[in-house]
N, C-alpha and C positions, 0 to 999 in steps of 0.2 A: 799191754800185759794181759796174759790169760787170767780169767776170773775163775777162782776155785769154787767148787760146790760146797766147800766147808769154810767156816770162818774160825780164826784162832786168835785168842788173846793169851799173852804170856805174863807170868808174874816172876820177876827176878829181884831178889833182895827186898821183897815187900813192895816193889814198884810195879804197877800194872803197865804193860807195854802193848800197844796196838801192833797189828801185823806190819804196818808201814815202818815202825821204829826198828823192828827186827830186820826187815829187809834193808833198811838204811845201813845197819851194822854190817850185814852181809855184803852190801855194795862196796863198803870201804875195805873189807877184808879181801875181796876179789883182787883188787889192785895190789895189795900187799903180798898175797900168795903168788900172783903172777910174777912179781919182781923177784921173789925168793927163788923161783925155779927158772927165771930168765926167759919167759915166754910173753908174746904180745897179746893183749886183749883190748877191746875197745875201751877207751878211757872214760867214756860217758855214754848215756843212752839207757835203753831198756835193760833192767837187771837180768831178765831172762836171756837176752842175747849175750850179755857179759858172762853170765853163769855157764851157758853152753860153750862159749869160746874157751873158757878156762878148763872145763871138763874135756873138751876135744884135745886141747894141748896136753893135758895129763895123759890121756889115753894114747895119744900119738907118741909121747916119749916112752911110756911103759914104765913098769915098776923099777927095773934095774937102773935105767937112766935117771929116773927121778931121785933114787937114792944117791946116785953119783952127784947130781946137782945140789942136793941138800948138804953135801960135804960131810964134815965131821960131826954134825949135830947129833945123829942117832948114836954115834960111837961115844959121845960125851954124855948124853942124857941117860944112856943105859946104866953105866956104872954109878951115876949120880942117883938114879932111882933106886938101885939096889942098896946103896949106902943109906939113903933116907929110910927105906923100908926096914933096914936092919936096926935102926935106932930105936924104933918103937912099933908095936903092933897097933897102936892107936892111929886113927885116920882123921883127916880133914874132909869135909863133904861139900860138894858143889851141888846146889839144888835149884831146879827151875820147875815151874808148874805151867801147864797149858790147859786152857779151857777151850774145848772144840765144840762148835755148833755144827751138827750134822755128823753122820757116821756112827760106827760102833767100835768100842774098844777091842773086842775080839777080832773083828775084821782087820784092824790095823796091825795087831800083834801077829796074826797069821801071815799077813803080807810081809812084815819085817822078817819073820823067821824064814819064809820062803826065799827072800832075796839073799839072806845070809847063807842058807844051805846051798843055793845055786851059785854063790860067789858072784853076784851080779854087781860088778865093779861100777858100771855107769850109774846105777841107781844109788849105790852107797856113796860114791864120790861126789855126785851132784849136790848132795844135801848141804855140804859146808865147804867153803873155800880152803879152810885150814887143814883139810884132810888130803893127803897125797897118795897113799896106798891103803887099800882095804880089800882083803881077799881071804877066802876061807880055805884052809888046807885040808888034806885028806883025813885028818883026825877031827875035823869040825871046829877047829880053833880059828878065830878071826885075827889075821895079822893086820895091825893098824900102824900107820906112820902118819903123824899129825902134829900140829902145833896146838897144845892144850892151853886154854886160858890165855894169859898175856905173856907166856913164856917166850924168851928169845931163842930157845932151842926147839928143834923138832924131835919128838919122842917116837920110839918104835917099841911096840909091845904086842902081846897076844891077849885076846879075850877068849876065855874058855867058858862057854855057856852051859857046859855040862857040870861045872864046878862052882858052886856059890857058897861053899862052906867057910871060905875065908872072909866073907863080907861081914862088916860090923853093923850095917844098916838092916834092921829087921824087916821082914815082909809084913806089910800092914794088912790086917784082916779085912779092911774095907775096900781093898784093891785086889780083886781076884785074878787079874791078868798081869803077868810078870815077864820081864826080860831081864835076866840076872846072870852075872858071870864074874869070875875072878880075872883081873888083869895080871899077866905074868911077864916077867922079864924074858925076852927071847933067848938069851944066852944060858941063863941058869934055871929057868922055870920057876923062880921064886915069885911068890905073890907080892905085888907092889901096889895093889889097889883093886878096884872093881867097879861094877855098875849094878844098880838095882833100879830099873825103871818099872813103875807100877801104874796100872790103868784101871779105870772103872767107868761104867756107864752112868750117865746122869740124864735127867729129862732133856730131850732134844739133842743129845750128843754124848761126849765123854770127857773125862779129865785124865791128864798125864802128870804123874808125880815122878820127876826125873832126878836121879841121884848118881853122882860119880864120886868114888872114894879115892883120895890121894894119900900118900904117906904123910904122916904128921908134920915133918919138917918143911913140907912144901909151902912156899911163900903164900900168905893169904891173898895177895893181889892176883896170883895165878888162879887160885880156887874161885874167887869171886868173878874173875874174868871169864872163866869157863862156863858160867851160867848162860852167857850170851851164845856161846858155841852150842850148848844144849838146846836153847830156844830156837836157834837157827836150823840146826839139822833136823830136829824132830818136827818142826813146822813144815819144812820142805818134804820130809818123808810122808807126813800125814796127808799133805796135799797130793803127793804122787800116788799114794795108796787109795785115797778116797775121793780125789777131785774129779 
């Protein structure tokens, strides 16, 4: 396995996780994601080999075929998210924290923004097995199709990084670097949640304070499960950007 130039520890639900534990979660999710879209990946071995095999299969299928293989999930989850958001403007939040030894917060945030603007699908998809489509449209909105948390359904939505007015999570003054945007229903444009990821430098590295907002009626098990998703994708992105 490739050795990264940075080291990352995650905190999920008050529990400190070493990098190996997050990688073990990712390894299990690779198999589940492959079965969901009906593609073969190595059943065991180096996680980097399995990760690249799943990424290659997704890219080979392409977005339209992936949507077809996901079946009715996005068509069901969309109306459900709209209904949940209509119940209340309050939110449940899924939070993970990363402590990174090596690198700078501003360098990572600049890298992430560049990949988003360029719609770099391989870089964005590689980070988490549960993401199937992620691409930026002409208006700068990021289309995402993924399994969030422990949901049995795959969700489709837009993230608008030019609009953070609908977020309930405040910007923390101690974290000067932000990646924030409103999650919107693809069909109606209604706000259904959002993200506020915050970063700050510390001696020897930086911290990431990662937050995703879900509609209030979202099941708590999904919200708590999504913390692992956050730890996985941002750890992989940080290693790609700074490793």
